[in-house]
A tleap script that builds the chain and sets N, CA, C and O, in Angstrom:
source leaprc.protein.ff14SB
mol = sequence {
  NMET VAL GLN HIE SER ASN PRO ALA ASN LYS
  GLY THR ALA LEU SER VAL LEU SER ALA ALA
  GLY ASP ILE GLY VAL ALA VAL GLY SER SER
  VAL LEU GLY MET VAL ALA GLU TRP PHE GLY
  TYR LYS VAL LEU PHE ALA ALA ALA THR MET
  VAL VAL LEU VAL CYS THR TYR TYR PHE TYR
  ILE ALA LEU LYS GLY ARG ARG GLN ALA THR
  LEU HIE PRO SER ARG ALA LYS ASP CYS HIE
  ASN CALA
}
set mol.1.N position { -14.929 -46.813 26.679 }
set mol.1.CA position { -14.333 -45.741 27.435 }
set mol.1.C position { -12.988 -46.180 28.003 }
set mol.1.O position { -12.007 -45.439 27.941 }
set mol.2.N position { -12.952 -47.359 28.544 }
set mol.2.CA position { -11.717 -47.855 29.164 }
set mol.2.C position { -10.638 -48.073 28.117 }
set mol.2.O position { -9.471 -47.768 28.361 }
set mol.3.N position { -11.013 -48.598 26.950 }
set mol.3.CA position { -10.015 -48.873 25.919 }
set mol.3.C position { -9.433 -47.600 25.325 }
set mol.3.O position { -8.358 -47.638 24.725 }
set mol.4.N position { -10.121 -46.473 25.479 }
set mol.4.CA position { -9.631 -45.198 24.950 }
set mol.4.C position { -8.876 -44.387 25.993 }
set mol.4.O position { -8.418 -43.281 25.703 }
set mol.5.N position { -8.740 -44.920 27.195 }
set mol.5.CA position { -8.060 -44.161 28.245 }
set mol.5.C position { -6.560 -44.449 28.243 }
set mol.5.O position { -6.091 -45.422 27.654 }
set mol.6.N position { -5.840 -43.586 28.909 }
set mol.6.CA position { -4.403 -43.728 29.067 }
set mol.6.C position { -4.116 -45.036 29.820 }
set mol.6.O position { -4.792 -45.320 30.808 }
set mol.7.N position { -3.137 -45.837 29.386 }
set mol.7.CA position { -2.859 -47.109 30.065 }
set mol.7.C position { -2.596 -46.966 31.560 }
set mol.7.O position { -2.896 -47.879 32.329 }
set mol.8.N position { -2.048 -45.852 31.972 }
set mol.8.CA position { -1.794 -45.649 33.398 }
set mol.8.C position { -3.079 -45.400 34.177 }
set mol.8.O position { -3.107 -45.560 35.397 }
set mol.9.N position { -4.143 -45.011 33.480 }
set mol.9.CA position { -5.400 -44.683 34.149 }
set mol.9.C position { -6.518 -45.682 33.868 }
set mol.9.O position { -7.684 -45.379 34.122 }
set mol.10.N position { -6.194 -46.850 33.357 }
set mol.10.CA position { -7.233 -47.827 33.007 }
set mol.10.C position { -8.022 -48.280 34.234 }
set mol.10.O position { -9.234 -48.478 34.143 }
set mol.11.N position { -7.370 -48.443 35.356 }
set mol.11.CA position { -8.071 -48.838 36.583 }
set mol.11.C position { -9.062 -47.783 37.028 }
set mol.11.O position { -10.186 -48.098 37.419 }
set mol.12.N position { -8.645 -46.537 36.968 }
set mol.12.CA position { -9.532 -45.436 37.337 }
set mol.12.C position { -10.698 -45.344 36.361 }
set mol.12.O position { -11.837 -45.141 36.780 }
set mol.13.N position { -10.433 -45.489 35.077 }
set mol.13.CA position { -11.497 -45.426 34.075 }
set mol.13.C position { -12.510 -46.544 34.280 }
set mol.13.O position { -13.713 -46.317 34.154 }
set mol.14.N position { -12.044 -47.732 34.592 }
set mol.14.CA position { -12.950 -48.851 34.836 }
set mol.14.C position { -13.788 -48.605 36.087 }
set mol.14.O position { -14.974 -48.934 36.115 }
set mol.15.N position { -13.178 -48.029 37.118 }
set mol.15.CA position { -13.904 -47.710 38.351 }
set mol.15.C position { -14.992 -46.686 38.092 }
set mol.15.O position { -16.118 -46.837 38.564 }
set mol.16.N position { -14.660 -45.641 37.340 }
set mol.16.CA position { -15.639 -44.602 37.031 }
set mol.16.C position { -16.777 -45.187 36.198 }
set mol.16.O position { -17.942 -44.878 36.447 }
set mol.17.N position { -16.462 -46.014 35.228 }
set mol.17.CA position { -17.481 -46.632 34.385 }
set mol.17.C position { -18.403 -47.522 35.218 }
set mol.17.O position { -19.621 -47.492 35.041 }
set mol.18.N position { -17.841 -48.296 36.105 }
set mol.18.CA position { -18.626 -49.168 36.972 }
set mol.18.C position { -19.526 -48.368 37.903 }
set mol.18.O position { -20.708 -48.676 38.057 }
set mol.19.N position { -18.955 -47.337 38.523 }
set mol.19.CA position { -19.734 -46.506 39.444 }
set mol.19.C position { -20.845 -45.768 38.703 }
set mol.19.O position { -21.960 -45.653 39.212 }
set mol.20.N position { -20.549 -45.269 37.507 }
set mol.20.CA position { -21.562 -44.559 36.727 }
set mol.20.C position { -22.720 -45.488 36.373 }
set mol.20.O position { -23.876 -45.067 36.391 }
set mol.21.N position { -22.427 -46.725 36.057 }
set mol.21.CA position { -23.488 -47.686 35.763 }
set mol.21.C position { -24.371 -47.944 36.970 }
set mol.21.O position { -25.596 -47.977 36.853 }
set mol.22.N position { -23.748 -48.126 38.137 }
set mol.22.CA position { -24.513 -48.359 39.362 }
set mol.22.C position { -25.355 -47.143 39.741 }
set mol.22.O position { -26.518 -47.280 40.120 }
set mol.23.N position { -24.766 -45.962 39.638 }
set mol.23.CA position { -25.496 -44.734 39.958 }
set mol.23.C position { -26.638 -44.528 38.962 }
set mol.23.O position { -27.736 -44.125 39.346 }
set mol.24.N position { -26.379 -44.804 37.691 }
set mol.24.CA position { -27.411 -44.679 36.676 }
set mol.24.C position { -28.605 -45.586 36.928 }
set mol.24.O position { -29.749 -45.172 36.743 }
set mol.25.N position { -28.351 -46.808 37.346 }
set mol.25.CA position { -29.439 -47.741 37.651 }
set mol.25.C position { -30.240 -47.237 38.853 }
set mol.25.O position { -31.470 -47.256 38.832 }
set mol.26.N position { -29.548 -46.789 39.892 }
set mol.26.CA position { -30.234 -46.325 41.099 }
set mol.26.C position { -31.043 -45.054 40.841 }
set mol.26.O position { -32.222 -44.986 41.190 }
set mol.27.N position { -30.421 -44.058 40.238 }
set mol.27.CA position { -31.097 -42.786 39.997 }
set mol.27.C position { -32.151 -42.939 38.892 }
set mol.27.O position { -33.262 -42.424 39.015 }
set mol.28.N position { -31.803 -43.635 37.834 }
set mol.28.CA position { -32.729 -43.803 36.720 }
set mol.28.C position { -34.007 -44.506 37.122 }
set mol.28.O position { -35.095 -44.074 36.740 }
set mol.29.N position { -33.897 -45.584 37.889 }
set mol.29.CA position { -35.111 -46.302 38.288 }
set mol.29.C position { -35.964 -45.457 39.227 }
set mol.29.O position { -37.192 -45.505 39.154 }
set mol.30.N position { -35.334 -44.691 40.101 }
set mol.30.CA position { -36.108 -43.827 41.007 }
set mol.30.C position { -36.802 -42.707 40.250 }
set mol.30.O position { -38.005 -42.497 40.405 }
set mol.31.N position { -36.046 -41.993 39.436 }
set mol.31.CA position { -36.600 -40.847 38.707 }
set mol.31.C position { -37.643 -41.303 37.692 }
set mol.31.O position { -38.728 -40.727 37.617 }
set mol.32.N position { -37.327 -42.322 36.920 }
set mol.32.CA position { -38.279 -42.780 35.914 }
set mol.32.C position { -39.489 -43.461 36.540 }
set mol.32.O position { -40.558 -43.489 35.929 }
set mol.33.N position { -39.348 -44.004 37.734 }
set mol.33.CA position { -40.506 -44.529 38.467 }
set mol.33.C position { -41.474 -43.416 38.826 }
set mol.33.O position { -42.689 -43.573 38.706 }
set mol.34.N position { -40.922 -42.278 39.274 }
set mol.34.CA position { -41.774 -41.123 39.577 }
set mol.34.C position { -42.406 -40.568 38.299 }
set mol.34.O position { -43.574 -40.178 38.305 }
set mol.35.N position { -41.646 -40.532 37.212 }
set mol.35.CA position { -42.186 -40.058 35.932 }
set mol.35.C position { -43.353 -40.950 35.502 }
set mol.35.O position { -44.380 -40.444 35.050 }
set mol.36.N position { -43.208 -42.261 35.638 }
set mol.36.CA position { -44.275 -43.188 35.249 }
set mol.36.C position { -45.509 -42.996 36.131 }
set mol.36.O position { -46.638 -43.043 35.643 }
set mol.37.N position { -45.292 -42.782 37.419 }
set mol.37.CA position { -46.418 -42.586 38.326 }
set mol.37.C position { -47.166 -41.286 38.036 }
set mol.37.O position { -48.396 -41.259 38.056 }
set mol.38.N position { -46.434 -40.225 37.772 }
set mol.38.CA position { -47.050 -38.910 37.570 }
set mol.38.C position { -47.617 -38.718 36.159 }
set mol.38.O position { -48.696 -38.148 35.993 }
set mol.39.N position { -46.880 -39.198 35.138 }
set mol.39.CA position { -47.237 -38.876 33.757 }
set mol.39.C position { -47.633 -40.079 32.912 }
set mol.39.O position { -48.212 -39.904 31.840 }
set mol.40.N position { -47.341 -41.282 33.357 }
set mol.40.CA position { -47.700 -42.481 32.605 }
set mol.40.C position { -46.491 -43.083 31.880 }
set mol.40.O position { -45.409 -42.500 31.811 }
set mol.41.N position { -46.737 -44.271 31.350 }
set mol.41.CA position { -45.653 -45.023 30.725 }
set mol.41.C position { -45.212 -44.449 29.381 }
set mol.41.O position { -44.056 -44.606 28.989 }
set mol.42.N position { -46.111 -43.795 28.686 }
set mol.42.CA position { -45.748 -43.209 27.397 }
set mol.42.C position { -44.642 -42.162 27.586 }
set mol.42.O position { -43.668 -42.135 26.834 }
set mol.43.N position { -44.805 -41.302 28.598 }
set mol.43.CA position { -43.796 -40.279 28.892 }
set mol.43.C position { -42.526 -40.930 29.440 }
set mol.43.O position { -41.420 -40.476 29.148 }
set mol.44.N position { -42.682 -41.990 30.233 }
set mol.44.CA position { -41.517 -42.708 30.769 }
set mol.44.C position { -40.619 -43.199 29.640 }
set mol.44.O position { -39.408 -42.982 29.671 }
set mol.45.N position { -41.208 -43.860 28.640 }
set mol.45.CA position { -40.400 -44.387 27.545 }
set mol.45.C position { -39.857 -43.281 26.647 }
set mol.45.O position { -38.766 -43.409 26.092 }
set mol.46.N position { -40.606 -42.208 26.504 }
set mol.46.CA position { -40.100 -41.064 25.735 }
set mol.46.C position { -38.901 -40.433 26.446 }
set mol.46.O position { -37.917 -40.078 25.798 }
set mol.47.N position { -38.975 -40.292 27.765 }
set mol.47.CA position { -37.861 -39.718 28.534 }
set mol.47.C position { -36.633 -40.626 28.469 }
set mol.47.O position { -35.512 -40.150 28.285 }
set mol.48.N position { -36.849 -41.934 28.620 }
set mol.48.CA position { -35.730 -42.880 28.546 }
set mol.48.C position { -35.080 -42.847 27.169 }
set mol.48.O position { -33.856 -42.913 27.055 }
set mol.49.N position { -35.899 -42.745 26.123 }
set mol.49.CA position { -35.374 -42.654 24.762 }
set mol.49.C position { -34.536 -41.403 24.573 }
set mol.49.O position { -33.471 -41.448 23.957 }
set mol.50.N position { -35.016 -40.287 25.103 }
set mol.50.CA position { -34.280 -39.030 24.979 }
set mol.50.C position { -32.926 -39.109 25.693 }
set mol.50.O position { -31.921 -38.626 25.172 }
set mol.51.N position { -32.900 -39.712 26.874 }
set mol.51.CA position { -31.636 -39.856 27.609 }
set mol.51.C position { -30.649 -40.682 26.786 }
set mol.51.O position { -29.480 -40.315 26.673 }
set mol.52.N position { -31.107 -41.780 26.217 }
set mol.52.CA position { -30.224 -42.630 25.405 }
set mol.52.C position { -29.713 -41.870 24.182 }
set mol.52.O position { -28.528 -41.945 23.856 }
set mol.53.N position { -30.593 -41.145 23.510 }
set mol.53.CA position { -30.179 -40.401 22.317 }
set mol.53.C position { -29.187 -39.288 22.651 }
set mol.53.O position { -28.208 -39.096 21.930 }
set mol.54.N position { -29.429 -38.565 23.723 }
set mol.54.CA position { -28.513 -37.483 24.123 }
set mol.54.C position { -27.146 -38.055 24.500 }
set mol.54.O position { -26.116 -37.511 24.103 }
set mol.55.N position { -27.133 -39.141 25.259 }
set mol.55.CA position { -25.854 -39.751 25.652 }
set mol.55.C position { -25.111 -40.322 24.449 }
set mol.55.O position { -23.889 -40.201 24.369 }
set mol.56.N position { -25.821 -40.938 23.520 }
set mol.56.CA position { -25.197 -41.468 22.311 }
set mol.56.C position { -24.568 -40.347 21.501 }
set mol.56.O position { -23.437 -40.476 21.033 }
set mol.57.N position { -25.292 -39.251 21.333 }
set mol.57.CA position { -24.767 -38.100 20.594 }
set mol.57.C position { -23.526 -37.535 21.292 }
set mol.57.O position { -22.529 -37.231 20.636 }
set mol.58.N position { -23.585 -37.394 22.614 }
set mol.58.CA position { -22.451 -36.860 23.374 }
set mol.58.C position { -21.201 -37.722 23.170 }
set mol.58.O position { -20.125 -37.198 22.881 }
set mol.59.N position { -21.343 -39.035 23.320 }
set mol.59.CA position { -20.181 -39.901 23.176 }
set mol.59.C position { -19.686 -39.958 21.737 }
set mol.59.O position { -18.485 -40.096 21.507 }
set mol.60.N position { -20.582 -39.856 20.769 }
set mol.60.CA position { -20.169 -39.812 19.366 }
set mol.60.C position { -19.294 -38.586 19.121 }
set mol.60.O position { -18.233 -38.693 18.505 }
set mol.61.N position { -19.732 -37.426 19.598 }
set mol.61.CA position { -18.963 -36.194 19.419 }
set mol.61.C position { -17.639 -36.273 20.174 }
set mol.61.O position { -16.602 -35.879 19.641 }
set mol.62.N position { -17.661 -36.774 21.399 }
set mol.62.CA position { -16.444 -36.868 22.207 }
set mol.62.C position { -15.423 -37.803 21.559 }
set mol.62.O position { -14.241 -37.467 21.476 }
set mol.63.N position { -15.867 -38.966 21.103 }
set mol.63.CA position { -14.932 -39.914 20.489 }
set mol.63.C position { -14.478 -39.449 19.117 }
set mol.63.O position { -13.345 -39.714 18.713 }
set mol.64.N position { -15.352 -38.757 18.395 }
set mol.64.CA position { -14.966 -38.226 17.090 }
set mol.64.C position { -13.859 -37.187 17.253 }
set mol.64.O position { -12.898 -37.181 16.483 }
set mol.65.N position { -13.984 -36.317 18.239 }
set mol.65.CA position { -12.949 -35.319 18.513 }
set mol.65.C position { -11.636 -35.956 18.933 }
set mol.65.O position { -10.563 -35.519 18.517 }
set mol.66.N position { -11.725 -36.985 19.754 }
set mol.66.CA position { -10.515 -37.682 20.199 }
set mol.66.C position { -9.854 -38.399 19.028 }
set mol.66.O position { -8.628 -38.430 18.928 }
set mol.67.N position { -10.668 -38.977 18.142 }
set mol.67.CA position { -10.111 -39.685 16.985 }
set mol.67.C position { -9.422 -38.707 16.036 }
set mol.67.O position { -8.346 -39.005 15.516 }
set mol.68.N position { -10.029 -37.542 15.804 }
set mol.68.CA position { -9.409 -36.541 14.950 }
set mol.68.C position { -8.104 -36.041 15.551 }
set mol.68.O position { -7.142 -35.784 14.827 }
set mol.69.N position { -8.067 -35.904 16.870 }
set mol.69.CA position { -6.842 -35.467 17.529 }
set mol.69.C position { -5.747 -36.525 17.379 }
set mol.69.O position { -4.567 -36.191 17.274 }
set mol.70.N position { -6.140 -37.795 17.369 }
set mol.70.CA position { -5.166 -38.876 17.206 }
set mol.70.C position { -4.669 -38.947 15.767 }
set mol.70.O position { -3.482 -39.167 15.527 }
set mol.71.N position { -5.582 -38.759 14.805 }
set mol.71.CA position { -5.195 -38.848 13.403 }
set mol.71.C position { -4.401 -37.633 12.934 }
set mol.71.O position { -3.512 -37.760 12.093 }
set mol.72.N position { -4.717 -36.461 13.471 }
set mol.72.CA position { -4.078 -35.215 13.063 }
set mol.72.C position { -3.586 -34.451 14.291 }
set mol.72.O position { -4.186 -33.445 14.667 }
set mol.73.N position { -2.495 -34.917 14.926 }
set mol.73.CA position { -2.037 -34.268 16.154 }
set mol.73.C position { -1.674 -32.796 15.960 }
set mol.73.O position { -1.855 -32.002 16.883 }
set mol.74.N position { -1.172 -32.413 14.797 }
set mol.74.CA position { -0.784 -31.012 14.591 }
set mol.74.C position { -2.019 -30.112 14.575 }
set mol.74.O position { -1.972 -28.994 15.088 }
set mol.75.N position { -3.120 -30.583 13.996 }
set mol.75.CA position { -4.347 -29.791 13.984 }
set mol.75.C position { -4.926 -29.654 15.386 }
set mol.75.O position { -5.400 -28.583 15.765 }
set mol.76.N position { -4.888 -30.729 16.145 }
set mol.76.CA position { -5.416 -30.672 17.504 }
set mol.76.C position { -4.605 -29.733 18.359 }
set mol.76.O position { -5.152 -29.013 19.194 }
set mol.77.N position { -3.287 -29.734 18.152 }
set mol.77.CA position { -2.421 -28.841 18.921 }
set mol.77.C position { -2.733 -27.381 18.588 }
set mol.77.O position { -2.793 -26.528 19.474 }
set mol.78.N position { -2.929 -27.111 17.293 }
set mol.78.CA position { -3.255 -25.752 16.875 }
set mol.78.C position { -4.597 -25.307 17.454 }
set mol.78.O position { -4.743 -24.155 17.862 }
set mol.79.N position { -5.572 -26.208 17.492 }
set mol.79.CA position { -6.891 -25.852 18.012 }
set mol.79.C position { -6.858 -25.566 19.505 }
set mol.79.O position { -7.562 -24.675 19.980 }
set mol.80.N position { -6.040 -26.320 20.258 }
set mol.80.CA position { -5.967 -26.103 21.697 }
set mol.80.C position { -5.189 -24.851 22.056 }
set mol.80.O position { -5.391 -24.299 23.138 }
set mol.81.N position { -4.315 -24.393 21.193 }
set mol.81.CA position { -3.534 -23.195 21.483 }
set mol.81.C position { -4.239 -21.924 21.055 }
set mol.81.O position { -3.806 -20.829 21.415 }
set mol.82.N position { -5.309 -22.048 20.300 }
set mol.82.CA position { -6.015 -20.859 19.799 }
set mol.82.C position { -6.811 -20.174 20.891 }
set mol.82.O position { -7.462 -19.161 20.637 }
savepdb mol mol.pdb
quit
């Protein structure tokens, strides 16, 4: 994420990435702890797997769009003006 950000915003991108990791650990352990207590470990691991898959898909689509915009700036410009 940081390597794909604007050089002027690298500090901000690193801060957001760091904060998101800390928040993810805090919220994830709390929420998934409750899921494990209420539904069991099988559901806990299924939920964790789904979160990872959804986030992976999201970042794949986001980076793919950014890469296409970099490779074909005229197409990206046309798409944003439509």
